[in-house]
N, C-alpha and C positions, 0 to 999 in steps of 0.2 A: 627520963631525961638524965643525961650525964653531961655536965658542964654546959647546959643549955642546948645540947644537940639531941635531935630525935633519932631513934633507931629506925632503920629501914623497915618497911612493912614485912610481916611474917612471910608472905609468899615470895617477896623479893629475896629474902634471906635464903629460903629453901631453894629458889632457882639458882642463886649464886653457889650454894653448896653443891647442888646436883651438877652444875656445869663444871665446877672444879673437880669433882669426882670423875666426870666424863673425860676431861682433859688429862687427868693423871692416868686414867686407865688406858686411854688411847696412846699416850706417849710410851707406856710400858708394854703395850700389846705387840709391838713389832720388834722387840728385842731379840727374840728367837730368829726372826726373819733377817735381821741385820747380821747375826752370827753366822747363819747359813750362807748369806750373801758374801761375807768375807772368806769363808771356806771355799766357796765356788770361785771367787776371784783368784785365789791361790791355785786351785786345781786347773782352772782354765788358762791362767797366765803362765804357770811354771811347769806343770806336769807334761803338757804336750811338747815342750822343748826336747825332752828325751826321745820322743818319737820322730820329731821333725828333722833334727840334726843327726846325720849319720857320721859319726866320727871315724868310721872305718871305710869311708868311700874312697875309691881309687881316683886317680886323675882322669881316667877315661870316663868314669861315671859322672864326675863333675862337669866335664866338657860336654857330655851328652845332655845333661840337664840344662846347661847354659844354652845349647843349641835349640833345645825344645822350647825354652822360654822365648828365645829370639823368634822362632817360627810362629809361636802363638801371638806374639806382639805384632809381627808383620801381618798375620792373618786379620787381626782386628783393626789394623790401620787400613787395610784394603776394604774391610766391611764394617764401617763405623755404625751402621744402622743396627747391628746386632747387639751393641752395647746399650 
């Protein structure tokens, strides 16, 4: 006894220690996963921009792309069940 207080039973103390170890391990177990996730966010979010945006496109190519988008939009407006 210390200051009139009883210590918790031995098995309760062991269970608390083991649960604290488990929580500490599980919190640190996914650090690598978080790092790779951040790298993937950068790769998926930034890298494709270099492939998607053609800075050398001519006015004709841009017009053709816009026309194609308008045609696809009109097609799906006529066939809403396909969406």
